[in-house]
C-alpha positions in Angstrom: 14.1 -15.9 10.5 13.5 -14.7 14.1 10.5 -12.5 14.3 11.7 -9.4 14.5 14.8 -9.8 12.1 15.0 -7.5 9.6 15.7 -8.2 6.1 16.6 -6.4 2.8 14.0 -6.5 -0.4 14.7 -5.0 -3.4 12.0 -3.8 -5.6 10.9 -1.6 -8.5 8.3 1.2 -8.4 7.9 3.5 -11.3 10.8 2.3 -13.0 13.1 3.1 -10.1 14.6 0.4 -8.0 14.1 0.8 -4.0 15.7 -1.2 -0.9 13.5 -2.0 1.6 14.4 -3.0 5.1 12.1 -4.5 7.3 10.7 -7.4 9.4 8.0 -8.6 7.0 8.4 -11.7 4.8 10.2 -10.5 1.6 6.8 -11.9 -0.6 4.6 -9.0 1.3 6.9 -6.4 0.7 7.1 -7.3 -3.0 3.4 -7.5 -2.9 3.1 -4.0 -1.4 5.7 -2.7 -4.0 3.7 -4.4 -7.2 0.5 -2.6 -5.6 2.1 0.9 -5.4 3.8 0.6 -8.9 0.2 -0.5 -10.3 -1.3 2.6 -8.5 1.2 5.0 -9.6 0.7 3.5 -13.3 -3.0 3.9 -13.0 -3.1 7.6 -12.0 -0.3 8.3 -14.4 -2.7 7.1 -17.1 -5.3 9.3 -16.4 -3.0 12.2 -15.8 -0.1 12.1 -18.1 1.5 15.5 -17.2 2.3 14.9 -13.3 5.7 14.6 -12.6 7.0 12.2 -10.2 6.7 14.0 -6.8 3.2 15.0 -7.7 2.3 11.0 -8.8 3.8 9.9 -5.4 1.9 12.3 -3.5 -1.5 11.5 -5.2 -0.9 7.8 -5.2 -0.5 8.3 -1.3 -3.4 10.1 -0.9 -5.3 7.5 -3.2 -4.1 4.7 -0.9 -4.9 6.3 2.3 -8.6 7.2 1.1 -8.8 3.5 0.5 -7.2 2.5 4.0 -9.5 4.8 5.5 -12.4 3.3 3.8 -11.5 0.0 4.5 -10.9 0.7 8.1 -14.3 2.3 8.4 -16.3 -1.0 7.0 -14.0 -3.0 9.2 -15.2 -1.2 12.5 -18.9 -1.1 11.0 -18.8 -5.0 10.3 -17.5 -5.5 14.0 -20.1 -3.5 15.5 -22.8 -5.4 13.3 -21.5 -8.7 14.7 -21.3 -7.2 18.1 -25.1 -6.3 18.1 -25.8 -9.4 16.7 -23.9 -11.4 19.7 -25.9 -9.3 22.0 
């Protein structure tokens, strides 16, 4: 498969089927979908009354929060490595 060639991958997230089109390998897309599904199930366990829209938004907020924390940690580690090299 060429680097920029798009593929279709069918995944299931929160009991719904989605077709995702992208350039990432299918196993990567399936992993991402699985992690989203897991996070949605985790949040729903703690908040049974949430409708699907609110559940999806909370999942996105939680995921972005985790992403930003990791990004900050990464930047901090890079800074520490640069200090050590100097």
